[in-house]
Structure formats: C-alpha cells, structure tokens
N, C-alpha and C positions, 0 to 999 in steps of 0.2 A: 504494500500500500504506500504510504509516503507521498511525497510531492511528485506528481506525474504530469507531464504536459501532453499535448496531443500526439507527440512522437512516441510516447510510451517509455521514456527514459526515467528511471528512478534516481534522481540526483543525490539523495541521501546515501543510497547504496554505492554510487560511483565515488562520492566524496570519501565515504568511510573506507572503501577499498584502496583509494589512493593514499590516505593517511596510514593505513596498515602497511602498504608496500614501502612507503618512505620510512616508516618506523623500523621495519625489518632491515632495510638497507642501512640505515644509520646504526642500528645495533650490530650488524655484521661488520661495518667499517670500524666501529669502536673496538670490537673483539679482535679484529686483525691487527689493529694498531697496538693493542695491549699485548697480544701474543708476540709481536715483533720486539717490543721493549723488554719483555721478559726473556726472550731468546738472547738478545744482546747482553742483558744484565748477567745471565748465567754463563755465557760463553767466555767472557773475559776478552783478552786481546785476540784479534783474528789470526788464524794460522796461515791464511792465503791472502796475498796482496798483489795487485797489479801495479808494478812499478812504472811501466811505460808501454805504450803501444805505437805501432807505426803501420800506416796503411801503405801497402805495396801494390795494390791493384784494386779494381772496382769492388771485388768481394773477397779480397785476401788481406790478412793482417799478420803482423808479427808482434808478439807480446812478451815482455820480460816479467816473469812472476817471481815473487818471493814466497817460498814455502818453508816456514821455520827458518833455518839457517842456510837453506839451499836456494839458489837462483836457477830458474829454468827458462830457457828461450823456447817459445812455442809458436809454430806456424798455424794459422787458422784459416780455414776455408768454409764455405757453407756446408760441406759434407763431412769434414774431418778436422781433427786437431793432431798435429805432429810435433813431438818433442825434438827440437833442433839441437839442443845442447843443455848441459847441466853442470853446475859447479858449486862448490861451497862458497858462501859469502864471507869475505874477509873483514868487512866493516858493516855494522848495522845500517839500514837504509836512512836513518835519521842523521847519522854522522857523515855520510858520503857526500862530498861536494858535488853540486850539480854542474855539469858541463854544458856549455852553450853550443 
C-alpha cells in the first residue's frame, strides 16, 4: 500500500530499499577499512618493498625488490614474472644514497 501514483511505483519501498543498500555499502566499507588497519597493526614492518621500477616497453617493466635483507631484480610482463638477479643487500634501503 503506501504512496502510489498512477504508475504504480511505491516510493516508500524504493526509498527504504535505497537506504538499506547504502547502509550495507557503508558498513562493508567500514569493515574493510578496519580489517586493513588491523592487518597493518599486527604485521609490523613489511617484508617486501618495491625499491624502484623502470618501464622498458609498453607492457614490460623491471622492478628492484627488497625482500628482508635480499634484493631481487624482477622482469614483469602481462603473462609472467622472471627473476633476473638476486643478491644480499649490503646497506639498508634507508641509509643508501640515492643516485640521480
């Protein structure tokens, strides 16, 4: 029943449905944000960091990754990742001078 026009649309039901959908969307976004902050808080310092990337083609990149105390040079394409080289890091990333 409710407020109906000649078209037969129940505007109370439409409005209540939209409020319900937006309420559920807001609750889901809040939950995801909360889960992310909890995940970051419990993990501590990240084990994997991207130090630098270089685009070498339209869909190819080379990335230098820091994994713990090891650095890994990785080639990336849309279909695969390839380890190009790996070595122990002699200085932590924060202390290393940045070259121009």
